[in-house]
N, C-alpha and C positions, 0 to 999 in steps of 0.2 A: 369509168368504173367508180362505184360508190362505196365509200368506206364509212363505217359508223362504229362508235363505241357506246351506243345507247345500251344501257343495262337492261337486259331482257328478263331478268329474274323476276318471278312472281312474288310479290310481297303480300302475305296473308292468303286469302282464298278468293274465289270468284264471288262468293256471297258475303264475305267480310274482308274487304281489301285493305287490311291494316296489319302491320307486324311490328313488334317491338324487339329490337336487337340490343342485348346487353353484353358488353365485352369487357372482360378484365384482362389487362395487359401487364404482366409482371415484369417484363424486361424492357419495355419502352420501344418495342419494334413494330407496334401496330402502324400500318400504313395502307390507305386505300387511294390508289392513283386517280387522276382526273377522270370523271365519268359524269353521266347525267341520266335522269329518268323522269318520267312523267309525274311520279309521286312527289308529294310534299315530304320533307324530312325535318323533324324537330330533334335536335341533339341536346342532351343534358349531361354535363360532366359532374359525376357524383364526387369523385376525388381524382387527384392527379391533374395534369395539364394536357390539353389538346391544342394542336395547331391546325386551324381550319382555313382553307383558301377557297373563296367563292368568286369566280370570275376575276381572278387576279388580285383580289383584296384579301389580305391575311388577317385572321383574328386569333388571339390567344384566348382559349376558353379555360378559365380557372374553375376550381371546385365550386359547385353551386350555380354555375352560369349556363346559359342556353344560347343556341344559335338556330337559325331557321333557313332552310334551303328550299327555294321555290321550284316548281315544275320546270324542267329543262335547263336549270342552272348548272354550269360546270363547277364541280367542287372536288376537293381533295382533303383527306383527313389523316393526320399522323399524331402519334403520342410522343410525349416527352417524359421519360421515366415511367414508373408504375402508374397505372390509371384504371379507372372504371367509368365507363360512359354508357349511355343508353340512347338509342335512336328510335324514335317513333316514326314509321314510314307508312304513308297511306295515300291512296288515290284520291284526288280532289273530288271526284264524283261520289265518293263515300259520303259526302256532306249533303248531297242533293235530296230534295223531297219529291215524292211522286206528285203531290198537289202543289201547283205553282201559286204561292201566296205572297204576301208582302214581305215576310221574312226571307223567302227564297229570292225575291227580286232585289231587296235592299242589302242583304247581308251574305247570302250564300252564293248566288250566281256571279257576283263580281269576283269572287275567289276562284270558283270552278272554271270560269272562262278566262282567267288571267288578267282581268282589268285591274284588280288590286293584288298587290304582292305583300308578303311578309318582309319586314326589315331583317336583314341577315343577322344583325346583332342589335337587339332592342334595348335602348337606354331610357325609353319613355315611360316605363312603368314606375309607379311610386313604390316605396318600400313595402307598403301594404299589399299592392297588387303583385309584386314580385313573390311575396309569401303565398298568395293565393295561387299564382301560376305554378310555383314549386309544388304546392299541395296537389294540384290537379295532375301534374306530370308524374309525381310519385305514385299517385293512385292508379293512373293508367298502367304504369310499369308493374306495379304489384298485382293488379287485376289480371293483366295479360299472362303473367307467369304462374299465377295460382288458380285462375279460372274458377272462382266460386260461382254459385247460382246467380244468373243475370249479369255475369261479368261483361259480356259483349255490349249489352245495353248500357251498363254503367260507364264503360269506356267511351262510348259515343256521347253520352251526356257530358262527361268531363271534357271531351274535345269541343263541344259547343260552349261550355263554360269558358274555355280558353279563348275561343273566338270572340265571345262577349267581352272579355278583358281587352282584347286588341281594339275592338270598336269603341269601347268606352274610353280608352286612353288615346284614341285617334292615332294609333301607331302604324296602321296599314298605309302603304304608299301606292301611288298610281304607276302603272306599267307604261313607261314612255319609250320603250324600244321601238324604233322605226322599222319599216319593212326592209330598208337597206341594211340597218344594223342587224336585223334577224338573219338576213341572207349571209352576211359576213360571219356571223356566229355559227350558222349551219355549216359553212365551209370549214371553219375552224374545228368543228366536231368531226368532220371527215378527216382532217389532218391527224387528230388524235387517234381516230380509228385506224388510219394507215400505219401509224407508229405501232399501235398495239398488234397489228397483223404482220408487220415486217421488221420488228426490232432485232431479229437475228441477222438481218442483212445490212449492208451499207445503206444509210439513209442520208441523202444530200438536202441541203437547204433549198436548192433549185427545185427538186422534186416536190417538197412540201409547199413551197411558195406557189407553184403552178396549180396546186389543188385549190388554192384561195384566189387565183388570178391576181396575184400581187407580185411586186418586185421583191427579191430576197431581203433587201434592207427594210422595206416597209413591213413585210411579213414578220420579220424578227421583232420589230417594234410592236406590232399588233399582238403577236403571240405573247410577249412578255406582259403587255398591258392586260390581257384577258386571263392569262394562266398564272402570272406571278413569277415566272422564271423563263429563261431563254429556251429555245427549242433544243439546243444541245444538252442543257442541264436536264430538261424533261426526259429526253431519250436515255441519258445515262442513268437517271434515277429509276426509270421504268425497267431498264435492263438489270439493275441491281435488285429490284424487287423480284424479278423472274429468277435471278440467281439465288435469292433467299429461298424461294420455293424449292428449288432443286437441292439446295444444301440441307433443307429440313426433310425432304421426301426421298432423296436418293443417296447412294454412297459413292457417287461419281467423284473423281479427283477435282479439286478446286480449279486447276488449270483447264481441265476439259469443260467445266461449267462456264468459266469466263469466256471461252471462245464460242460456246454454244448459244450464249445470250447476246452475242454481237460485238464483244470487245476484241479488237485485233491485237491489243498489247496487254500482256498479263500484268505487268507492273502498274500500268494505268488502271486496270481493273482493281487491283489491291488498294491502290491509293484512293480511288473513288468509293470503294466499298467502305473503307475506314471513315471517309468524309461523311457519307450518308448514314452509316449505322453506328459509328463510334467504336467498332471492334473489327478485328480481322475476320475474313470468311471462316477460318478454322474455329475461332472463338465463337462466332455466331452459331456454327453447327453444334458445338459442344453445349451451348446454352439451350438450344432447341431440344436436345436429347434429355435434358433434366426433367 
């Protein structure tokens, strides 16, 4: 049986496959669990702090900073306190030209076919280039949300200006993932998909490791290396997020919610909820109702 947690959401439209998501989190509860998509994602923290994990490596995104998520990369995003961030998400094919020319061959195709990747956290820009990058990102965000005349054309021009900055600064990196590494990563994605589909049930390490054709010990090591946390921590955190949805969307008792998301011990659920969210489930529900 095949499990996947590939994000199937359409970003933008079929004729303009780009979307800008702007999210203000007043309580510090913003959390997007591990997932992946074919689209590129450029994240800009306007204010507040974001914690971003990409293939097990964690970054702290401070106000005014950016990170870059490549096609197919496992990633997770959470806020720390009040924050406002923007995510520009677009299909790499959005960059292609109908006419295959030198620009397409040297600069566009290596990105759309995955030969070149964006650094997840780029420190190679000069202060001047960082200001230029910030300008282009802010213009994309403003244009997308206000849609003046020629907005879509202007957005695409700003995207190409950003690509130009990357090439000028020689910041793009070669994709060195081997076929074996890709196969292991694909199986790990199936594991995450299995957890997403079966979080309400008992999930054993033996079951998860079999999906990857690994021993339980090696699987735990590989999972933490790629995800940045142990399988048990990941399962608990995902269950807590599902509990948060139920706390904000239903009036069910907290005890009933804890069992419905897969926790067999109510006290353990309360302890883990406070650990991940910093408040009790009851307090979380009250904050969501404000």
